[in-house]
C-alpha positions as CSV (number, residue, x, y, z in Angstrom):
1,M,97.9,82.7,123.4
2,R,95.2,80.7,121.7
3,L,96.0,78.2,119.0
4,L,94.1,76.1,116.5
5,E,94.5,72.4,116.9
6,T,94.3,69.8,114.2
7,T,94.6,66.1,114.4
8,D,93.8,65.1,110.9
9,G,95.1,68.0,108.8
10,R,91.6,68.8,107.7
11,T,89.6,70.1,110.7
12,Y,90.6,72.3,113.5
13,N,89.4,73.6,116.9
14,L,90.3,76.6,119.0
15,T,92.3,75.8,122.1
16,K,92.2,77.4,125.5
17,D,94.1,80.5,126.1
18,F,97.6,79.4,127.2
19,L,98.6,82.0,129.8
20,R,102.1,80.6,130.6
21,K,104.8,80.4,128.0
22,D,105.9,77.0,129.2
23,E,102.4,75.7,128.5
24,V,102.4,76.5,124.8
25,P,103.0,73.5,122.6
26,A,105.0,73.5,119.4
27,Y,103.1,75.4,116.7
28,A,103.2,76.7,113.2
29,I,102.3,80.3,112.5
30,L,100.8,82.0,109.4
31,S,102.0,85.2,107.7
32,H,99.8,86.6,105.1
33,T,98.1,89.8,103.8
34,W,94.5,90.5,104.8
35,D,91.6,90.5,102.4
36,A,88.9,92.9,103.6
37,D,85.8,91.2,104.8
38,Q,87.1,87.8,103.7
39,E,89.1,86.9,106.8
40,V,87.9,84.4,109.4
41,T,87.4,86.1,112.7
42,F,87.6,85.0,116.3
43,D,83.8,85.1,116.4
44,D,83.5,82.9,113.3
45,I,85.7,80.3,114.9
46,V,83.7,80.4,118.2
47,E,80.5,80.0,116.3
48,D,81.9,77.2,114.2
49,N,83.0,75.4,117.3
50,K,79.5,75.6,118.7
51,N,78.0,74.4,115.5
52,R,80.3,71.4,115.5
53,Y,78.1,69.8,118.1
54,S,75.0,70.3,116.0
55,K,73.5,67.0,114.8
56,L,73.0,68.4,111.4
57,R,76.7,69.4,111.1
58,A,78.4,66.8,113.3
59,S,80.0,65.0,110.3
60,L,81.1,68.3,108.7
61,R,82.6,70.0,111.8
62,L,84.1,73.3,110.7
63,R,82.4,73.8,107.4
64,P,83.5,77.1,105.7
65,R,81.0,79.9,105.7
66,P,79.8,80.9,102.2
67,G,81.9,83.7,100.7
68,K,84.7,83.7,103.3
69,K,87.8,83.1,101.3
70,G,89.9,83.2,104.5
71,Y,88.9,79.6,105.3
72,Y,91.1,78.4,102.5
73,K,94.2,79.7,104.4
74,L,93.1,78.0,107.6
75,Q,92.7,74.7,105.7
76,F,96.1,75.2,104.1
77,C,97.7,75.7,107.5
78,A,96.0,72.7,109.0
79,R,97.1,70.5,106.1
80,Q,100.7,71.9,106.1
81,A,101.1,71.6,109.9
82,K,100.0,68.0,109.7
83,R,102.6,67.3,107.0
84,D,105.2,68.9,109.2
85,G,104.2,66.8,112.3
86,L,102.7,69.8,114.1
87,R,99.4,69.6,115.9
88,Y,98.9,73.3,116.4
89,F,98.9,76.5,114.4
90,W,98.2,80.2,114.9
91,V,96.5,82.7,112.6
92,D,96.2,86.4,113.6
93,T,92.8,86.9,112.1
94,C,91.0,84.4,114.4
95,C,93.2,83.5,117.4
96,I,92.8,86.9,119.0
97,D,89.6,88.3,120.5
98,K,90.0,91.8,119.1
99,K,86.9,93.1,121.0
100,N,88.9,92.6,124.2
101,L,91.3,95.6,124.1
102,A,93.5,94.3,126.9
103,E,94.0,91.1,125.0
104,L,94.7,92.9,121.8
105,Q,97.3,95.2,123.4
106,K,99.0,92.1,124.9
107,A,98.9,90.3,121.6
108,I,100.5,93.1,119.6
109,N,103.3,93.5,122.1
110,S,103.8,89.8,122.1
111,M,103.6,89.3,118.3
112,F,107.3,89.3,117.6
113,S,108.0,86.7,120.3
114,W,105.1,84.6,119.0
115,Y,106.6,84.5,115.5
116,R,110.1,84.0,116.9
117,D,109.0,81.0,119.0
118,A,107.1,79.3,116.2
119,A,108.4,76.0,114.9
120,K,107.7,77.2,111.4
121,C,106.3,80.3,109.8
122,Y,104.2,79.7,106.7
123,V,104.0,82.7,104.3
124,F,100.9,82.4,102.2
125,L,101.3,84.6,99.1
126,S,97.7,85.1,97.7
127,D,99.0,87.0,94.7
128,V,101.7,84.5,93.6
129,S,100.7,81.6,91.4
130,I,102.8,78.7,90.1
131,A,100.8,78.6,86.8
132,G,102.8,79.1,83.6
133,R,106.3,80.2,82.7
134,K,107.8,83.4,81.4
135,E,108.4,83.4,77.7
136,N,111.9,82.4,76.6
137,S,112.9,81.6,80.1
138,E,113.5,78.5,82.2
139,S,112.6,80.5,85.4
140,P,109.2,79.8,86.9
141,A,106.6,82.5,86.3
142,W,106.0,82.9,90.1
143,Q,109.4,84.6,90.5
144,L,108.2,87.8,88.9
145,A,105.0,87.7,90.9
146,F,107.1,87.0,94.0
147,A,109.1,90.1,93.6
148,K,106.0,92.2,93.2
149,S,104.0,90.5,96.0
150,R,101.9,92.8,98.2
151,W,103.3,90.8,101.2
152,F,106.6,92.7,100.9
153,T,104.9,96.1,101.2
154,R,103.0,95.6,104.4
155,G,104.2,96.9,107.8
156,W,103.5,93.9,110.0
157,T,105.1,91.4,107.7
158,L,108.6,92.8,108.3
159,Q,108.8,91.2,111.8
160,E,107.1,88.1,110.4
161,L,110.0,87.8,107.9
162,L,112.8,88.3,110.4
163,A,111.5,86.9,113.7
164,P,111.0,83.1,113.0
165,A,113.9,80.7,112.8
166,V,112.2,79.0,109.8
167,V,110.2,81.0,107.2
168,E,108.7,79.0,104.3
169,F,106.9,80.6,101.3
170,F,103.9,79.1,99.5
171,S,102.0,80.1,96.4
172,R,98.2,80.8,96.5
173,E,97.8,77.1,95.5
174,G,99.6,76.1,98.7
175,V,102.7,74.9,96.8
176,Y,106.1,75.3,98.5
177,L,108.3,77.9,96.8
178,G,111.3,77.9,99.1
179,D,112.4,79.1,102.5
180,R,114.0,82.3,103.6
181,L,117.6,81.0,103.2
182,K,117.0,79.5,99.8
183,L,115.3,82.8,98.6
184,K,117.5,85.2,100.5
185,Q,119.0,86.8,97.4
186,Q,115.6,87.5,95.9
187,I,114.4,88.8,99.3
188,H,117.4,91.0,99.6
189,D,116.9,92.4,96.2
190,I,113.2,93.2,97.0
191,T,113.7,94.6,100.5
192,D,117.4,95.8,100.8
193,I,117.5,93.9,104.1
194,P,121.1,92.5,104.5
195,S,121.6,88.8,103.9
196,R,123.0,88.4,107.4
197,A,119.7,89.5,108.9
198,L,117.8,87.1,106.6
199,C,120.1,84.3,107.7
200,G,119.2,84.8,111.4
201,A,121.8,87.3,112.7
202,S,120.7,89.1,115.9
203,L,118.9,92.3,115.0
204,D,121.0,94.1,117.6
205,E,123.9,93.8,115.2
206,F,122.2,96.4,113.0
207,G,122.0,100.0,113.8
208,I,118.7,101.8,114.7
209,D,118.7,103.9,111.5
210,E,119.3,100.8,109.4
211,R,116.5,98.9,111.0
212,L,114.1,101.9,110.6
213,S,115.1,102.0,106.9
214,W,113.7,98.5,106.3
215,A,110.2,99.8,107.0
216,V,110.3,103.0,105.0
217,E,108.3,101.7,102.0
218,R,105.9,99.5,104.1
219,Q,102.4,100.5,104.8
220,T,99.7,99.6,107.3
221,T,95.9,100.3,107.4
222,R,96.2,102.5,110.4
223,E,99.1,105.0,110.4
224,E,100.1,104.3,114.0
225,D,100.6,100.6,113.1
226,E,103.5,101.6,110.9
227,V,105.3,102.4,114.3
228,Y,103.7,99.6,116.4
229,A,104.8,97.0,113.8
230,L,108.4,97.9,114.7
231,L,108.3,97.2,118.4
232,G,109.7,93.7,118.1
233,I,112.4,94.8,115.7
234,F,113.8,96.9,118.5
235,G,112.8,94.7,121.4
236,V,110.6,97.3,123.1
237,S,107.0,97.5,124.3
238,L,104.5,100.4,124.2
239,P,100.9,101.0,125.1
240,F,98.8,101.6,121.9
241,I,97.1,104.9,121.5
242,Y,95.2,104.8,118.3
243,D,94.4,108.2,116.8
244,E,97.5,109.7,118.3
245,G,99.0,109.9,114.8
246,Y,102.2,108.6,113.2
247,D,104.5,111.3,114.5
248,K,103.6,111.0,118.1
249,A,103.7,107.2,118.0
250,L,107.2,107.4,116.3
251,R,108.4,109.8,119.0
252,R,107.3,107.5,121.7
253,L,109.0,104.6,120.0
254,L,112.3,106.5,119.6
255,D,112.1,107.6,123.3
256,E,111.7,104.0,124.3
257,I,114.5,102.8,122.1
258,A,116.8,105.5,123.6
259,K,116.0,104.1,127.1
260,T,116.8,100.6,126.2
261,H,119.8,101.2,124.0
262,V,122.0,103.2,126.3
């Protein structure tokens, strides 16, 4: 597991790959929706770290690449982690070398535990703004946008909502909106996930069919990921076979669940 390290809340560096769980320091973790071609990749970070030693850029360190909006989210994480007294944070777009298939397989199977073990999970809602208020209402305008956020429709964000002990929501301006407990009624109304689950109850307390129902309306870019995103929800692991199709992936998941829930 690689992390991004910040000491000043403004700049950051990629750490070594921590191979042992007991080596991993306390860290924050980002949950967000991807913006095609705008996310910062592992290769971007490696190149940025190399350029940090250039005399021409020594004072700038990790200067954002032109046009890459994803750097704003990294800067947000560095700043928020510093505020929370954390030196490290993890972002899925750039902390995994996705060209390394073995590393990618391990990362996806470990994803639930990585979110579970994070000191804090920051949910960055790029489609929710704090600007303005609804007419004839004292409620902040962001509440309507919150209910309609794309974040609640994505497959991978289900485990990112349920796995961490602390989940905090932020607007696209980086303004704190509330945590999972404070917003549990709104989240329940949006997702139909029981309040007990949102309050941290063990997922084993909920039936298999009920947990599957939480993902019914959620989507992923690749159809198999609709299944793979559920592995941590059921505490199982699977090898990933992209192009096998949704039905075969689901059948493999259900077979694995049957083996572990006897």
